[in-house]
C-alpha positions, 0 to 999 in steps of 0.5 A: 714390763719386767720389774726388779723383783729379783731381790728374792735370792737375797733371803738365801744370801742372808741365810749364809750368816746362819748356822744352818750348817752341818752345825745343825739346828736343834729341835729343842724349844727355845725361850724368846720371852726375854726378847724385846717385844717390838720388831727390830725392823717393823713391818712396812706400811703397804706391805701385803699379808704373808702368803697362805696355803693355796695362794698362787706361786709368786711368779704366777701373780702380777706385779703392781707398781705405785708411786706419787709421780711417774716420769720418763718414757714407756721404755725408761719409766721413772717413779718417785715418792712412796714407790711400792712394788707388790707381787704376792707376799713380796714388797719393794719400797723406795723413794726413787726407781728408774728402769730401762725395760729394753736394757733390763736395768734398774736403779732404786735409791733412797730408803730401799725396803724389801719384805716377804714372809721370811725376811725384812730388809732396809738398804741404801741402794739397789741396782741391777740388770734383769736381762743378765740377772745381776744385782747389787744391794748396798748397806743392808740391815735385815731381820728374819721374821720366823727365826728371829735372826738379824744383822747386816752387810756392806753389800750383796752381789747377786748373779743368777743363783750365785750370791756374794755377801761382804762383811756380813753379821748375824745374831738373834740378839737385840742390837741393844744387847749384842751378847753374841754375833757371827761375822764373816768377811765374805760369804759366797752362796749358790742357791741352786746347789743349796750351799754357801762358803764363809771365809774368815768367820768369827764368833764374838761373845760381846766384844771378845772373839771366841772362835775363828774359822778361816773357811767353812761350807754350809747349806742355805736351805733345808738340804743337808750338807756334810760338815762338823756338828757342835762338840760336847765336852764333859768331865767325870770321875768315871771317864775323866776328860770326855770330848766328842766331835760329831761329823755329819755325812750327807751321803744321799737325799734319803740316807746319811751318817754321823760319825762321832769320835770320842776321847776319854782321858781314862779310857781312850778313843771310841768311835760312835756312828749313826746311819739313818735311811728312809724310803717310801716303804720304811725307815731305819737307824743303825748305831754302832760303836767300837773302842779298840782298847779300853784302858780301864777294862783292858779289852776291846769294847763295842755295840750294835743297835738296829731299829727299823720297819718296812711296810709290806702292804696296807695291813702288814709291816716288818719291824726289827729292834736288834741289839748287841754289846761286847760285854756285860759291863758295856751298859754300865760304863757308857750309860750316863743316866741312872736308868742305864744300870737297871736293865739286866739284859738286852732284848732283840726282836724281829718279826712281821705284824698285821693289823686289820679292823677286827684282827691283829697277828704276827710272827716274831723272834725274840732273843736276850743278851745278858748285860748284868755282870752280877748274873749268869746266862741261866738268869736270862729269860727264855728266847722265843724262837719263834712266836706266832699270835692271832687275835680276833674280836668282832661284834655279833649283832647289836648285843654280843662280841666274839673273839679269840686270842691264840699264840704258839711259841717255841722257847729256847735257852742256852742253859735250860731245856725248853719246849713249845706251847700252844695257847688258845682262848676263845670267848663271847661277851654281851654288851648290855648298858645305857648312858649311865650303866653297863653290864658285860658278862664274858664266857671264855675257854682257855686251852694250853698244850705243851711239847717239852724237851725230855730233860724239862719233862723229867723235871716236871714229872715225865709228861712231855705233852701236858695240857690244861683246859678250863672255862673262865667266867667274868661279870663286869658291871658299873654305874655312873651317878653325877650331879651338879654342885658348887664349891667355893664359888665354882661349878663342878660336875661330881661323879660317883662310879661304883663297879663290880667285877666277878671272876670264876675259874675252876681249879686245874692242877698245873704243877706239871706245867713249865714256867717259860714267860710267866710270873705273878703280877704285882698287886695294883689297881689294875689287878682288881679287874684282871681274869688272871693274876699271872703275866703269861699262859703257863699259869691260869689262876683258879678263882671265885672272887668279887671285886668291889670298887668305887671311884669319884671325880670332881670336874670343873665345869668352866674348863673340864679340869679334874679337881679331885679323883679318888678310887678305892677297891678290894677283892673278896676271895670266896675260896682258897686259890690253889694255883701257885708259881714256885716260891709263891704263897697261895691266896687264901679265902678272905679279903685282899689288901685295900687299894686306894688312889687319889689326886687333888688339885688344890689350885692351878699350881698345887697338885697332890697325889697318893697311892696306898695299899693296906692288908687288913688280914696282917694289918700291915702297909704293903705300898705307899706313894705320896707325890706333890707338885707346885708350879712356881710363876715363871715356869718354875716347878718343885716335885716331892715324892715318897715311894714304899713297897714292903720288902722291896724299896723305900725312896724319897725324891725331891727335885725343883726348878726355881726361877730367882728372876727372869734371868737366873734360876737354880735346879736340883734333885735329891734322890735317896734310898732309905732302905739302903741309907744311900744316895741314888742321885744328886743334881745341882746347877744354875741357869742363866738365860737371856733373849739370845744366850743361855748358859747351864752348869750342873754337878751330878753325883749318882749311882753308876753300877750294881755295887752302888759305887757313886760317880761324879760329873760336871756338865756345861752347856752354852746355848746360842739361840738360833745358832746351836749349843756347845757342851754336854746336853744338860737339858736331857739330864734335867728333863729326866730328873725334873718332871715339868722342866718343860711345862709341856712334859707334864701332859705328854703321853709316853712315846709308843716305843717306851718299854712297858712296865713288866708288872703291867704287861701281858704277852697274851694280850699285847703283841 
C-alpha cells in the first residue's frame, strides 16, 4: 500500500524562506543563549528518534500506520483517532486520514503534524495524489530543528520536485519577540535543480519594512547559486564613504568567483575579485584588484595574489604563494588593520615539497617585492632562486639517531651582487634516558661552501669560493622530579625540572663569508638551547658555554589544568665568542642575561603572566613583559599588557569586552607607545544582542602609515541571526583587538599558514 509520505519535499519548500541564497550563510558562531529554552513547536508524541549514521535510507524502510479506528475497504481505508504514520525518522500524525489506493489520493484533516530530523510542521489539512505526485497543505506553521528558523504559510502546493508557497514567513526570532521577519508573497521551488524564486519579498524589522525585493533567486539546498551577497558600508577619514557590493558567481561545481565592486568617495571605484577552484588533487585561490585611477594617488592601483597546491603523489606536493602589488603604498592604503602596515615586503614562493617517514625535501623559488615607500630595493632580502634542501633523520638501533641537514641556494638581488651556497650538516646523537631523566649528546659537522660573484668576492677579500668547516658538540640533559601536594584544599602535582645544555664549537674565521639570509636571533628562552645564535648558515657561532635552567609546574590533579608554571635560565660563557655579524658586539666571557618566564592562574578567572630578562653584567633590564587576563561572567574578558625591550619599544595595551547585562555589552582597546608618546590604536564600541538580532557599532582611531598619521573610522554591523549580516565585519576587528572576544580564541593553536616570527625562524631547520 502506497502511503502519503510525500510530505518530504515540504522541508525544501520551507527552506525557500531562508537566505540560503547567494546571500550566503556565515560561518561565524551564533549565540542563541538569549532565546527561550522551549521549542516553538515541541517534539510530537510518538515520533521516532532522529536518523543516525548507518541507518537505512527512508525509501528502503517500511511504513507503519496506526490509529484508534479503521474503516472502509482494502482499497479505500480510513483511519481515525490518533493516526500516526512512521517511516524511518519521518512521522505524520493527524486526527483523520482517508485514502484511495487505486486512485492514489489521500486527505488528512485535523491537527496534521509532520516531523523529521530537520523540521516540525503543524497544519490544518493535507491532501494529494500519490500517482500524480501532487500535494496541497494549508495553514502551516513550522520550526527548523537544526537552524532555529520558524514561520508559516497560507498554503504549499507540491507537484513532484516543484513547490509553490503562498504568503510565507521566516524568522529565527521567537514568535513572542518578532524583531525581524522575512515575508514573501509567493515562492516557487524546484528541488531537482536546487533553487527557488521569491516574489515580492519584504524584510521587516519589528513592524517596519526595511527592504523590499520584487524578485530574487536562491538555492534551497547546499548547491551554490549566483547572486548578490550582503553589502558592506563604512566611513573613514582615509577613504571617505566606503561601499562594497559582493556578487557571487557559481561557475561550476568545483570552481566559483566573487566580484566585489567597491566605491570610495575619496578614491573612486575599485574592482576586487576572488576565484576559487577545487579538484581531487588540490585547490587554490586567486585574488585580484584593480582601480583605474586613484584620486588620492593619481595613478592606477592593483594587486594579484595566488595561493594553492597540487598533490603529486603520496609524498610530494607542489605549493605556491605568489603576490604582486602595483606600488609601495598599496598595503598601507588598503589594509585596515594595524598589522597591515608592518610588512616591508611581499614574499612570493613556489616549489615542490616532499615528506616521508624519516625525510623531508624540497625545491623552491622565493622572491620579494618592496611594500614600504620609506625604503629602497637595496633593503630587500636576497631572493632565493632556487633553494633546494634535504633533511633526513633515522634511528640507528635502540640508542642512536643519525641524520643530515643539507641545503643549496642561489641568491640573487637587483641591487647587490649575489652568489650560491652549499650547507651540509650531518650529525649523530645518543638517546639515553628513563621515565624521569634524559641525556642526549650530539656530534655534528657543518660544512659550508660558496660560489660568489666577483663583485661580492672583491668586497669580502677576493676569494670567490670561500668555505667553512667545523664540528659542533652539544650535550643536553634533564631530570624530572615530581611530588603530590595539597594547597588550599586542592590536590596538585608539583614538578621540578632542571636542565643543562652544553655547547662547544671551535672558532673559524668567517669575515670573508657573505651575509645572504643570516642575522642574530633575538635573545630569548629558546636561544638558551640552540647550537647557533644566528638564523642562517652564513655564520656559525664559536662557543664554549653551558646553559643552566630550571622549570617548575603546579598541575591540578582534578582536571589537569596548570596552576603555576615558572622557568629561569642563564648561559655561562667560558670563553669570548669571536664570530660576529656586521654591527654586532662580540659575546664576552661571563654570564648572559637571566631569562625568566612565569604564568599563574589565581583562579579560573584570573591569569597572570610575566617575562623578564636581566643583564647582571651591565645591571640593566633588557626585556620586560607583563600580562593579566580576567574572565568576567557572561563571556566578558579584560586583558592588560605591558611590553618593553631595551632600545626598541615600550608599549601598553588594555582591551576588554564587558557585558553590562545579557543584552548590552561594551568593547574597547587602548594601545599606546610610551617610547613615542603616541597612540597606536583606540577602539570603542557597544553591542546589543538578542535571541535573533545583534547590532554592533565601533569607532576606531589607529596608525595608518609609517609617518605615524592616524586614521578614524566608524563601523556598523547588523546581524540577523540565521539570515546574515550587513555592514562592516566588526567581528574581525574585535577578534584581532581583544584576545578572548570569543572564549575559544584563548585556546586556539595559530593556523599553519601564520607567518612565523623571524626571531624564531631558522631556514636551515624549517623548510
